[in-house]
C-alpha positions as CSV (number, residue, x, y, z in Angstrom):
1,X,129.5,45.3,79.6
2,X,132.6,45.6,81.8
3,X,133.8,42.9,84.0
4,X,134.8,44.3,87.5
5,X,137.6,42.4,89.2
6,X,137.1,41.3,92.8
7,X,139.8,41.9,95.4
8,X,138.8,40.2,98.7
9,X,140.6,41.4,101.9
10,X,138.6,39.3,104.4
11,X,141.7,37.6,105.6
12,X,143.7,40.8,106.1
13,X,141.4,43.8,106.6
14,X,138.5,41.7,107.8
15,X,140.7,39.9,110.4
16,X,141.5,43.3,111.9
17,X,137.9,43.3,113.2
18,X,138.2,43.7,117.0
19,X,138.3,40.2,118.7
20,X,138.7,38.3,115.4
21,X,141.7,35.8,115.3
22,X,141.5,33.2,112.6
23,X,143.8,30.2,112.8
24,X,146.0,29.1,109.7
25,X,143.7,26.2,109.0
26,X,140.6,28.4,109.1
27,X,142.3,31.1,106.8
28,X,143.1,28.3,104.3
29,X,139.5,27.0,104.4
30,X,138.2,30.6,103.9
31,X,140.7,31.1,101.0
32,X,139.7,27.9,99.2
33,X,136.1,29.0,99.4
34,X,136.9,32.4,98.1
35,X,138.6,30.7,95.1
36,X,135.5,28.6,94.6
37,X,133.4,31.8,94.8
38,X,135.5,33.1,91.9
39,X,137.4,36.0,93.6
40,X,140.1,37.5,91.3
41,X,142.6,38.5,94.0
42,X,142.7,37.2,97.7
43,X,144.7,39.3,100.1
44,X,145.8,36.5,102.3
45,X,147.2,38.7,105.2
46,X,150.1,41.0,106.1
47,X,153.1,38.8,106.0
48,X,155.3,41.2,108.0
49,X,152.8,41.5,110.8
50,X,153.8,38.3,112.6
51,X,155.4,34.9,112.0
52,X,152.0,33.3,112.1
53,X,150.6,35.6,109.5
54,X,153.6,35.0,107.3
55,X,153.0,31.3,107.6
56,X,149.3,31.6,106.7
57,X,150.0,33.6,103.7
58,X,152.6,31.1,102.5
59,X,150.3,28.1,103.0
60,X,147.4,29.9,101.2
61,X,149.8,30.7,98.4
62,X,150.7,27.0,98.1
63,X,147.1,25.8,98.2
64,X,145.2,28.3,96.0
65,X,145.8,27.9,92.3
66,X,143.1,29.9,90.4
67,X,143.2,33.3,92.2
68,X,146.1,35.7,92.5
69,X,147.3,35.8,96.1
70,X,148.2,39.2,97.6
71,X,149.9,40.2,100.7
72,X,150.3,43.7,102.2
73,X,153.5,45.5,102.8
74,X,154.5,48.9,104.1
75,X,156.9,50.8,101.9
76,X,159.9,49.3,103.7
77,X,162.4,46.7,102.3
78,X,162.0,44.5,105.3
79,X,158.3,44.2,104.8
80,X,158.6,43.5,101.0
81,X,161.3,40.9,101.7
82,X,159.0,39.1,104.1
83,X,156.2,39.3,101.6
84,X,158.4,37.7,98.8
85,X,159.3,34.8,101.2
86,X,155.5,34.3,101.9
87,X,154.5,34.4,98.2
88,X,157.5,32.8,96.4
89,X,155.7,29.5,95.8
90,X,152.4,31.2,94.7
91,X,151.2,30.3,91.2
92,X,149.9,33.9,90.8
93,X,151.3,36.6,93.2
94,X,150.9,40.3,93.7
95,X,152.4,42.7,96.3
96,X,150.3,45.3,97.8
97,X,152.4,48.2,99.0
98,X,151.1,51.4,100.6
99,X,152.0,54.7,102.1
100,X,149.7,57.5,103.6
101,X,149.4,60.6,101.4
102,X,146.9,62.9,103.2
103,X,148.1,66.0,105.1
104,X,146.8,64.7,108.5
105,X,148.8,61.4,108.0
106,X,151.9,63.1,106.6
107,X,152.1,65.5,109.6
108,X,151.0,63.3,112.5
109,X,151.7,59.7,111.5
110,X,154.6,59.8,109.1
111,X,156.1,63.2,110.0
112,X,157.2,63.4,106.3
113,X,156.9,66.2,103.7
114,X,155.3,65.7,100.4
115,X,158.6,65.2,98.8
116,X,159.6,62.5,101.3
117,X,156.4,60.7,100.7
118,X,156.6,60.7,97.0
119,X,160.2,59.6,97.1
120,X,159.4,56.7,99.5
121,X,156.4,55.6,97.4
122,X,158.6,55.4,94.2
123,X,161.4,53.6,95.9
124,X,158.9,51.0,97.2
125,X,157.4,50.3,94.0
126,X,160.8,50.0,92.2
127,X,162.0,47.6,95.0
128,X,158.8,45.5,94.8
129,X,159.2,45.2,91.0
130,X,162.4,43.2,91.6
131,X,160.2,40.5,93.2
132,X,156.8,40.8,91.6
133,X,155.4,41.4,88.1
134,X,152.2,42.6,89.7
135,X,152.5,45.5,92.2
136,X,149.5,47.3,93.6
137,X,150.1,50.7,95.1
138,X,147.7,52.2,97.7
139,X,147.6,55.9,98.7
140,X,146.4,55.5,102.1
141,X,143.7,58.1,103.0
142,X,143.6,59.1,99.4
143,X,140.0,60.5,100.0
144,X,141.5,63.3,102.2
145,X,144.6,63.9,100.1
146,X,145.0,67.1,98.0
147,X,144.0,66.1,94.3
148,X,147.0,67.6,92.6
149,X,149.5,65.8,95.1
150,X,147.6,62.6,94.8
151,X,147.9,62.9,91.0
152,X,151.6,63.5,91.3
153,X,152.1,60.4,93.4
154,X,149.9,58.2,91.1
155,X,151.7,59.3,88.1
156,X,155.2,58.6,89.7
157,X,154.3,55.2,90.9
158,X,153.0,54.2,87.6
159,X,156.1,55.2,85.9
160,X,158.0,53.2,88.6
161,X,156.0,50.0,87.6
162,X,152.9,49.8,89.5
163,X,150.2,47.8,87.7
164,X,147.2,48.6,90.0
165,X,146.4,52.0,91.7
166,X,144.2,51.8,94.7
167,X,142.5,55.0,96.0
168,X,141.1,54.0,99.5
169,X,138.5,56.0,101.5
170,X,140.4,54.8,104.6
171,X,138.2,56.3,107.2
172,X,134.9,56.1,105.4
173,X,134.6,59.9,105.2
174,X,133.7,60.5,101.6
175,X,130.3,60.8,99.9
176,X,129.6,58.8,96.7
177,X,129.7,62.0,94.5
178,X,133.1,63.0,96.1
179,X,134.6,59.6,95.7
180,X,133.5,59.1,92.2
181,X,135.0,62.5,91.3
182,X,138.4,61.3,92.8
183,X,138.7,58.7,90.1
184,X,137.5,61.1,87.4
185,X,140.2,63.5,88.5
186,X,142.9,60.9,88.3
187,X,141.9,59.8,84.9
188,X,142.0,63.4,83.7
189,X,145.2,64.4,85.4
190,X,147.5,61.3,85.2
191,X,149.1,60.2,81.9
192,X,149.1,56.5,81.2
193,X,146.5,55.7,83.9
194,X,144.4,53.8,81.4
195,X,147.1,51.2,81.2
196,X,146.7,50.2,84.8
197,X,144.1,48.7,87.0
198,X,142.1,51.2,89.1
199,X,140.9,50.0,92.4
200,X,138.5,51.3,95.1
201,X,138.6,50.4,98.8
202,X,135.9,51.8,101.0
203,X,135.2,51.7,104.7
204,X,131.8,52.0,106.2
205,X,132.1,54.5,109.0
206,X,129.2,56.6,107.6
207,X,127.4,53.6,106.2
208,X,128.4,54.5,102.6
209,X,131.0,51.9,101.7
210,X,128.9,50.1,99.1
211,X,127.5,53.3,97.7
212,X,131.0,54.7,97.3
213,X,132.3,51.5,95.7
214,X,129.5,51.7,93.1
215,X,130.2,55.4,92.5
216,X,133.8,54.5,91.8
217,X,132.8,51.8,89.4
218,X,130.6,54.3,87.6
219,X,133.5,56.7,87.4
220,X,135.8,54.1,85.9
221,X,137.3,51.8,88.7
222,X,138.0,48.3,87.2
223,X,138.5,46.6,90.6
224,X,136.5,46.8,93.8
225,X,138.0,45.8,97.2
226,X,136.0,44.7,100.2
227,X,135.2,41.8,102.6
228,X,132.6,39.0,102.9
229,X,129.8,40.3,105.2
230,X,131.5,43.7,105.2
231,X,133.7,42.8,108.3
232,X,136.8,44.9,109.0
233,X,138.3,47.7,111.0
234,X,135.8,49.9,113.0
235,X,132.5,49.8,111.1
236,X,133.9,47.5,108.4
237,X,134.5,47.5,104.7
238,X,132.3,47.4,101.7
239,X,130.4,44.1,101.6
240,X,131.5,42.3,98.4
241,X,128.3,40.3,98.1
242,X,126.2,43.5,98.2
243,X,128.5,45.1,95.5
244,X,128.2,42.0,93.3
245,X,124.4,41.7,93.6
246,X,124.0,45.4,93.0
247,X,125.9,45.0,89.7
248,X,124.1,41.8,88.7
249,X,120.7,43.1,89.6
250,X,121.2,46.6,87.9
251,X,123.2,45.6,84.9
252,X,121.0,47.9,82.9
253,X,122.3,50.8,84.9
254,X,125.9,50.1,85.7
255,X,126.7,48.2,82.5
256,X,129.1,46.1,84.5
257,X,129.2,42.8,86.3
258,X,131.6,40.4,88.1
259,X,132.8,36.9,87.3
260,X,131.7,35.6,90.8
261,X,129.9,32.3,91.1
262,X,127.0,33.9,92.9
263,X,125.6,30.6,94.0
264,X,128.6,30.4,96.5
265,X,127.7,33.6,98.2
266,X,125.5,32.1,100.9
267,X,128.0,29.4,101.7
268,X,130.9,31.9,101.8
269,X,129.0,34.2,104.0
270,X,128.1,31.4,106.4
271,X,131.7,30.1,106.6
272,X,133.2,33.4,107.3
273,X,130.5,34.2,110.0
274,X,131.2,30.9,111.8
275,X,135.0,31.1,111.7
276,X,135.2,34.8,112.7
277,X,132.4,34.6,115.3
278,X,130.8,37.7,113.7
279,X,127.1,36.9,113.5
280,X,125.3,38.1,110.3
281,X,122.4,40.5,111.3
282,X,119.0,39.2,110.3
283,X,118.3,42.4,108.2
284,X,121.7,42.2,106.4
285,X,121.3,42.8,102.7
286,X,121.7,39.7,100.5
287,X,122.8,37.2,103.1
288,X,120.7,38.1,106.2
289,X,118.2,35.5,107.6
290,X,115.4,37.9,106.8
291,X,116.7,39.0,103.3
292,X,114.1,36.9,101.6
293,X,111.5,36.7,104.3
294,X,108.0,38.3,104.0
295,X,105.8,38.9,106.9
296,X,103.4,41.5,105.6
297,X,100.2,40.1,104.3
298,X,100.2,42.3,101.3
299,X,103.8,41.3,100.5
300,X,103.1,37.6,101.1
301,X,100.1,37.8,98.7
302,X,102.2,39.5,96.1
303,X,105.1,37.0,96.2
304,X,102.7,34.0,96.0
305,X,101.2,35.6,92.8
306,X,104.5,36.7,91.3
307,X,107.8,36.6,93.2
308,X,109.2,39.7,91.4
309,X,106.5,41.9,93.0
310,X,108.6,42.1,96.2
311,X,111.8,40.1,95.4
312,X,114.4,41.7,93.2
313,X,116.9,38.9,94.0
314,X,115.9,35.2,94.1
315,X,117.3,33.4,97.1
316,X,118.5,30.6,94.7
317,X,120.8,33.2,92.9
318,X,123.0,33.5,96.0
319,X,122.9,29.8,96.9
320,X,120.1,29.8,99.6
321,X,118.0,26.5,99.4
322,X,115.5,24.8,101.7
323,X,116.9,22.5,104.3
324,X,116.0,18.8,103.9
325,X,117.0,15.5,105.4
326,X,120.1,14.5,103.4
327,X,121.9,12.1,105.7
328,X,121.0,10.0,108.6
329,X,122.4,7.5,111.0
330,X,122.4,4.7,108.3
331,X,124.5,6.8,105.9
332,X,127.9,5.6,105.2
333,X,131.3,7.2,105.1
334,X,131.4,7.6,101.3
335,X,128.0,9.4,101.2
336,X,129.2,11.6,104.0
337,X,132.4,12.4,102.2
338,X,130.5,13.3,99.0
339,X,128.2,15.6,101.0
340,X,131.3,17.4,102.4
341,X,132.5,18.0,98.8
342,X,129.1,19.3,97.7
343,X,129.1,21.7,100.8
344,X,132.6,23.0,99.7
345,X,134.9,21.4,102.1
346,X,138.5,20.4,101.2
347,X,139.5,18.0,104.0
348,X,142.3,15.6,104.6
349,X,141.3,11.9,105.3
350,X,142.0,12.2,109.0
351,X,139.7,15.3,109.1
352,X,137.0,13.5,107.3
353,X,137.2,10.6,109.8
354,X,137.0,13.0,112.7
355,X,134.0,14.7,111.2
356,X,132.3,11.3,110.4
357,X,132.8,10.2,114.0
358,X,131.1,13.4,115.3
359,X,128.4,13.1,112.6
360,X,127.5,9.6,113.9
361,X,127.3,10.8,117.5
362,X,125.0,13.7,116.3
363,X,122.7,11.1,114.5
364,X,122.0,9.5,117.8
365,X,120.9,12.9,119.2
366,X,118.9,14.3,116.3
367,X,116.1,12.6,114.1
368,X,117.0,14.9,111.2
369,X,120.3,16.1,109.9
370,X,120.3,19.1,107.7
371,X,123.0,20.8,105.7
372,X,123.2,23.5,108.2
373,X,123.8,20.9,110.9
374,X,126.7,19.3,109.0
375,X,128.2,22.8,108.2
376,X,128.1,23.8,111.9
377,X,129.3,20.4,113.0
378,X,132.4,20.1,110.7
379,X,133.3,23.8,111.3
380,X,133.3,23.2,115.0
381,X,135.1,19.8,115.0
382,X,137.9,20.5,112.5
383,X,140.4,22.4,114.7
384,X,144.2,22.5,114.7
385,X,145.7,19.5,116.2
386,X,148.2,21.5,118.4
387,X,145.8,22.7,121.1
388,X,147.0,23.7,124.5
389,X,143.9,22.3,126.2
390,X,141.1,19.9,125.2
391,X,137.8,19.5,127.0
392,X,137.2,16.0,128.0
393,X,134.2,16.3,130.2
394,X,132.0,18.7,132.1
395,X,129.7,17.9,134.9
396,X,127.0,20.2,136.4
397,X,124.9,20.4,139.5
398,X,122.1,22.9,139.2
399,X,118.8,23.7,141.0
400,X,116.8,26.9,141.3
401,X,117.3,26.7,145.1
402,X,121.0,25.6,145.2
403,X,124.4,27.1,144.1
404,X,125.3,26.0,140.6
405,X,128.5,24.0,140.7
406,X,130.6,22.7,137.7
407,X,133.5,20.3,137.4
408,X,135.6,20.1,134.3
409,X,138.3,17.7,133.1
410,X,140.9,19.1,130.6
411,X,143.7,17.3,128.8
412,X,146.8,19.4,128.2
413,X,148.9,19.2,125.0
414,X,151.4,17.0,126.8
415,X,148.8,14.5,127.9
416,X,148.4,15.5,131.5
417,X,145.0,15.8,133.1
418,X,143.8,18.8,135.0
419,X,140.5,18.7,136.9
420,X,138.8,21.6,138.7
421,X,135.4,22.5,140.2
422,X,133.8,25.9,141.0
423,X,130.6,27.5,142.0
424,X,129.0,30.4,140.0
425,X,126.1,32.7,139.6
426,X,124.7,30.3,136.9
427,X,125.7,27.2,135.1
428,X,127.8,28.9,132.5
429,X,129.5,31.0,135.1
430,X,130.5,28.0,137.1
431,X,131.8,26.2,134.1
432,X,134.0,29.1,133.1
433,X,135.4,29.6,136.6
434,X,136.2,26.0,136.7
435,X,138.0,26.2,133.3
436,X,139.9,29.3,134.5
437,X,141.2,27.3,137.6
438,X,142.1,24.4,135.5
439,X,144.1,26.5,133.0
440,X,145.4,29.1,135.4
441,X,144.4,31.7,132.9
442,X,143.2,35.2,134.0
443,X,140.7,36.3,131.3
444,X,137.7,38.6,131.0
445,X,134.6,37.4,129.2
446,X,133.8,40.3,127.0
447,X,130.9,38.8,125.0
448,X,128.8,35.7,124.9
449,X,126.3,34.8,122.3
450,X,124.2,31.7,121.6
451,X,122.2,30.9,118.5
452,X,120.3,28.0,117.1
453,X,121.8,26.4,114.0
454,X,118.5,24.8,112.9
455,X,114.9,24.6,114.2
456,X,113.3,22.2,116.8
457,X,113.9,21.1,120.3
458,X,116.8,19.0,119.3
459,X,118.5,21.8,117.3
460,X,122.3,22.4,117.5
461,X,123.2,25.3,119.6
462,X,126.2,27.5,118.5
463,X,128.0,29.5,121.1
464,X,130.3,32.4,120.5
465,X,132.5,33.9,123.3
466,X,134.9,36.9,123.2
467,X,137.7,36.8,125.8
468,X,140.3,39.5,126.7
469,X,143.6,39.2,128.3
470,X,145.6,42.4,128.4
471,X,145.8,43.7,124.8
472,X,144.9,40.2,123.4
473,X,141.2,39.8,122.3
474,X,140.0,36.4,120.7
475,X,137.0,34.6,120.0
476,X,135.9,30.9,120.5
477,X,133.1,28.9,119.0
478,X,131.4,25.6,120.2
479,X,128.6,23.5,118.7
480,X,126.5,20.9,120.5
481,X,123.0,19.8,121.0
482,X,123.7,20.8,124.6
483,X,124.3,24.5,124.9
484,X,126.3,24.2,128.1
485,X,128.7,21.8,126.5
486,X,128.9,24.2,123.5
487,X,129.6,26.9,126.0
488,X,132.4,25.0,127.6
489,X,133.9,24.1,124.2
490,X,133.9,27.7,122.9
491,X,135.6,29.0,126.1
492,X,138.4,26.3,125.9
493,X,139.0,27.2,122.2
494,X,139.2,30.9,123.1
495,X,141.8,30.0,125.9
496,X,143.8,28.0,123.4
497,X,143.9,31.0,121.0
498,X,145.1,33.3,123.7
499,X,147.9,30.9,124.6
500,X,148.9,30.7,120.8
501,X,148.7,34.6,120.5
502,X,151.0,35.2,123.4
503,X,153.7,33.4,121.4
504,X,153.4,35.9,118.4
505,X,153.9,39.6,118.0
506,X,150.6,41.4,117.8
507,X,149.4,41.9,114.2
508,X,149.7,45.4,112.8
509,X,146.4,47.2,112.0
510,X,146.5,49.1,108.7
511,X,144.2,49.9,105.8
C-alpha cells in the first residue's frame, strides 16, 4: 500500500480564484488547519508576487512546524532570492520553481527556443539548490508539451538537483488516459526518475481534475497537488478532499492512501469557504451540504436498514457531526477557550477575549448556540487590527410605501468619525450608498450572497459581497443575527481590503 503525499496549494493557486483576497492572519489560520489536517507540503504563496505575499509566506513559515512550507518562484534569480528570504526561518522548506515547456507557451509567452527553455530550467534549479535542499521543478503546461522534449527537460533538471518533478495539466485539457500515459512515458524515458518525487497538478476546466489526478497516481505519481474545495484559477484545481476519499474508499483498487487526518476535512472545508467567500455547492462531493442527505423514500428506507446500501462514506469519516447545544450564556471563559481549541483555533489571548465578548452578545440573541454558530462568529470577529474603517452603527428607516433610508457611523483608523446617510432602492442598497459616501470610495458591487449558518428564526445570517474597483476585486464577509447588519459589516470589510490592496502590487497569476 503506497502512501501518496499531499501538496496543498489553496493559499497560492486557490487564492488566484477571481475575487479572493485572503489577509495574512487568515492565511496563517488556514495553514495551521492544513497542518492539523496532515498535509505534507503547504504552498504558502508566491513570495515574489507582492510584499504582502512575501510577508504572509514568512509568517506561515515561522508558525507551521510539521509540514514543509513551499513558495513558488519563476526561473529568475530575483524570484528565488525573495523566496529564500520568505522561507529562511522555516523548519522545513522547499522552493517550487517553474518554466513553461509547451510549444504554444514557448512561442507566444516566453518567445524562447527549446534550447533556451532547457538552459533556463537547468540554471534555475542549480541556483535554487544554493538555498534549498528540496527543490520542486514544474514544467508548466506539461500536458501539451512534446513528450521527447519534456523527457529531455525532466532528465536535465533531475541532474541539476531537482528533488520533485511536477507535470501539470495547466489548462485542464487532458483526459485521464492521456495524463496517466504522460507519467508512464517519463518513467520509461528518464534515467534516475525513480529517485525523485513525481507530482501531478490538474486543473478542472473540463471537469476531469480529480479523475486525471487519480490516473496519475495509478501511473506512478507519488504526490498529488490540489486545493481544498477545488478552488483556483478559472474552473479550479483538483479537490484534495475528493482525491483523499477516493483513495481511502477504493484502497482495494488504487492500493494507495494518504496520511491525512480525514476527520479534519469538514472543518478545513468550512474554514476555507468562510475565509475565501467561495460557498461550497450543496451537491459538492464529500463536503457539500447534501453529500450525506437522502430524500428518496427508497434511499431512506435502505439507509435506515443498513447505511452502506446508499452511503459509501460515513459522514463521521470526514468530521461531520450533529449540532447540539454546547455552550450558553452561563458558560465561562475557560469553557469557551476549550471549545475554540476543540474547533481547531489557535488564537492569542486578546483574540479570545474579543471572541468571548461577541459570544456573550450572541447568547442574549439566541437560545441555542451550536458549533457552527461559534465557527461563524469567531471567523467573522477575528479580523486584522489595522482596519481603515470600522462600522460602529447603522440605522434604517424602511416601509413598503416609503423610500428606504440608511445612516451609518464609521470610525477611521486614526479615530476620526464619519457619518453619512443615503436613500436607495432597498435597505441594503441604501446602506451601501451611505458607506460609499462615508468612505469616499467608488466601487461596484459585483456579487451579493446571504446564507443561514444554522436553522431557526434566530439563526445567524452570513453575508458575502464581492466588490470591484478598477483591476482590484475583493470579497467581504459579515455575520450577525441581523442580516442587514451582516450586510454592512461585509461591505466595510471589503472596502478595507480594497484600501489595503491599493498599497501593494497586484499578485501574479501563474500555475
